[in-house]
N, C-alpha and C positions, 0 to 999 in steps of 0.2 A: 642951354641944354636942359631938357626936361629930366627930372629925377624919376625914381621908381614910381610906378602906378599902384594905387590902392584898388583892389578888385573886390566887387560885391556881386553875388549871384542872387537873382530875384525871380520868382514866378511872376507871371503877368499881373495877377491881383495884388502882389506885394509892391509893385512899382508905385511910387507916388507920382502925382501929376508932373512935377518938375523933372523927375527921372525919365518919364515917358516922353515929355517934350524934348529933352536933351538927346535921347537916343534917336527919335524920329528926325530931329534936325540934323544930327550927324549923318544919318543914313541918307538924307536928302542932299546934304552938302557934297558927299562923296559920290554916291551912285547917280543921282539925278543931275546935279550941276557940273561936278568935275568930270564925270564919265559920260555925260550927255546921254543918259539912259532913261527914257520915258517908260515906266512900268508901274503896275499897281503894287506899291510897297506894302500897304495894309492888306495882306493876302489871307488873313484869317488864321494863319499859323502862329502868329505872335501870342494869341490868346491861350494856347496850350503849351507854349515853349518856356524855357528858362532863359533869362537875359543876364549876360555877364557884362558888367560895367567897370571900366577902368578909368579912374579919376586921378588927376595930378594933385600936387600939394595944395593948390587953391580950390580943389573940388570940381574943376572943369572936366567934363567927359572927354577923354582923349582916345579911348579904344572901346570897342564893343563887338560882341557876337551873340548869336542866339543858339541855344541847344534845342533841337527839335526831337521830341519823343519818337520812338519807333512807330511805324505805321502811318504817320502823317504825310511824310514826303517820300521816304524810302522804307524798306522793311526794317533796316537798322536805324538807330538814332543818327542824327546828322548835326553838323555844325554849319551855320550859314550867316550871311550878313556880316561877315568879318570885316572890320573897319579900324583903321588907325587914322586919326586926324592928321592933316598935312603938317601941322606943327611938330608932331612927334615921329614922323617917318624917318627911318634911318637911325633911330635912337634905341632900337631893340624892343619898342613897345609892342609891335606886332608879334614878335616871338614870345614875349611874356604873356600876351593875350592868348595865344594858341596853347602854350604850356598850361595855363590856367583852365582854358576851355576843355582840352583833352582830359585833364585830371578830373574836372567836375563831371564831365560826361561819363567817365569811368565809374565815378562814385554813384551817379544817378542811375546808371544802367550797367551794373557790373556784369562782366562776361560777354557783353555784346560789342561788336565792332562799331565803327563809325563810317559814314559815307558823306561825301561832300560833292558839290558842283563847283569846281574851282575855275577861276579865270585861268586860261591856258598859260598866260605869261607868269603866273605864280606857281606853276606846277612844281618847280624845284623847291620853292619855299615850303610847300605842303609835304613834299617827300621827306624833308628834314624832320617831320613829326610822324613818320611811318606810313604815310598815305602812298598808295600805289595807283597809277592811272589804270582805268579799265575802260576799254572801248575807244572809239574814235572821237576826235575833237568835234564839237558842235557849236552852233551859234545859239546863245541865250541873250535876248535883248540886244542883238547885234554885236555882242562881245564873244570872242572865241572862249569856250569852256571845255573842260574835260571832267568826266566823273572819276572820282578817286575814292578808294576804300582803305580803311585801316582795320586790320584784323585785331581781335581781342588779345 
């Protein structure tokens, strides 16, 4: 069983090369290999985003998300690339990650809501953080998604 994660928030230019490598590797392991999703991960949005890294006791990256400033992807700030490593799924790491992510987004962009493009199978998970589905389900990279918003 994995213990509590230690979270750190970094702007892109604050990431060291090892942190950048670890987060890109985790994103590829989950989205590209595990979910069989071929897409351009280096979409340019990382450069202006905040990156939340969740490490275990040994320092291994186990959870990650990015907080995107308003106006880049949506009118509101958004949270994306939400990942828990397979080794920590079911341990509460994903919940802890989202709690931290929502809190940091609120501090970075006070008074603004949040918007996400959620995998449809995770809609209930995100509803637990106050997100509400808006609009019809759609395919993004051949995976059903739903747009969700969280009011300030």
